[in-house]
N, C-alpha and C positions, 0 to 999 in steps of 0.2 A: 623216360624219366629215370635218372641214377637211382640205386638202391637195391636192396636186397627184394628179389622176387620169390615170393613165399607161396606162390598161386598153385605150384606142383607139388611132387612127393620128394623134391631135392629142392635145396636153398640153393641160388647162384645169385651172382653180383652181376647187375646189370649197369654197364659202364655208359655213360652217354655218348660216347664214340665208338665205332667200331675197331678193332684192334689193328690200327694202322702202322705202329709203331714196333711190333715184336720183331720185325725185319727190317734190315737196310734197304732203301730204296735208291735208285740212281735219280736225283734230281727232284724237286716237290712238285708232283701233279697239281693242277689247279684244285680238285676236290682236297688235295693233302694240306696246299696254303690255307684253305679257309678253315682247317682243323688247327692247324700250328698256329693260325693267328688269332684263335678263339680266345675269349676271356679267361674260362675255367680250367684251361690244359697247361700243366706246367712244361718245363723244360724237359723233354724226355732225357734220358740216360744215354740212348743210343746216338746224342749228339755231342757227347762230352769226350774230351781226352781223358784217360784214365791210367795210363801206363806212366811210370817215370821215363820211360825210353820215350813216348811219345813227345813228353813235355821236351826232354832234350833235344829231338830232332827239330822240333819247331824252332828252339831257342837257337840251335847252331846253323841252321838254314833260312831261317825269316828275316824278314823286314820288320822296322818298327816305325811306329806313329806314334806320337804323345801328346798329351794336352797338361792342364794344372792337375787334375783328378784320376787321370787313367793314361796306361801305355798299353799299346796294342800291337802285339806281334802276329805276324801272319806268315804262313807258307803253303806253297801249293802242296797238295796231298797225292795220294794215289786212289782215293778213293773218291766216290762221285758224290759223297755228302759233305757237310760242314760238320767239323767237330771245333769244339770249344771249351778251354779250360780256363778257371778262374783262380789268379794267384793273389793272397793278400799275406803278406809278411807280418812277423812276429812284432814290429814296431809299432803297429797299428792298435795293438791292444792284446787283449786277452782271449779266449777261444769264442766267448760269446760274442763280442762286437767283430771278429775276423768272420765268423759263420753269417752273421746279420749282415754284413757286407757284401760276403759272397752271394746270400740269397737276394740282396736287393740287385745286384748286378745280373744274376740269373734272370731275374723279373724284369728288368730294363733291357735286356740282350732278347728274349723272347719274341717279342713281335717282330723283331728285324729278321728271323731267320727266315722266312719265305723269299725276302725280297733279297737274299745274298746270292752270290755267284757260286754255284756247287764246286765241290773240290780243292777246298781249303780247309788248314788247320789253323784255327786261332787261340792266342793267349791274352786274358784281359790281366793286365796287372795293376792294382790300387793304389795309388800313391795317398800320402798322409793325408791331403786336402780332401780325399773321399770320404772318410771317416764320417766328417761333421755334414757333409753336403747333403742336400735334399735330394729327394728323389728323382724329381724333374731334372734337377741339374747333372746326376749321374747318367739319366737316360738320354738327354742332350749330349752329355759328350761323348757317350758310345755312338752315337748316331754320326756326330762328328768325325770321329776317329775311323769308323769304316767309309765312311765318304770320302775322307782323306785318301784312303788305302786304294779306291776304288773297288771295294768287294760287292758294290750294290750292283745288281743286274739292270741291263740299259733297259728302258721303256720300249716295248714292239711298236712302232710305228704302223698304222694302217695302210 
């Protein structure tokens, strides 16, 4: 159970999951898929695009698919992991509105992460319609774009 362990001489934080995400791994293993898809685990920082150079490379070399609320730009990467970045322009509102929209997009993306093909960098761009869209609509739009781009893994047949 998560929380502070005060049973010994040293206080320590007991995380509900083992530290699986401290180091990058090549392709999600089945046990990591369960951890990635569990309800209480946020999207880890090791899955995000962090630097301006990474964003520019995806914009330059990537392909795009779009719908009413979102645009998805994707490009093959050199690593065996999926990296994702979220972009919300200043036209959509002040920082509170933009950050709320990014949090909602991250949460809509999180359950799809274990189902994606490894080795891609993605950028999700919010359009004006995304600001007032319900969460279920954002999640459906994101799944639609990932499917349209062909980024979901093919189910293995027995």
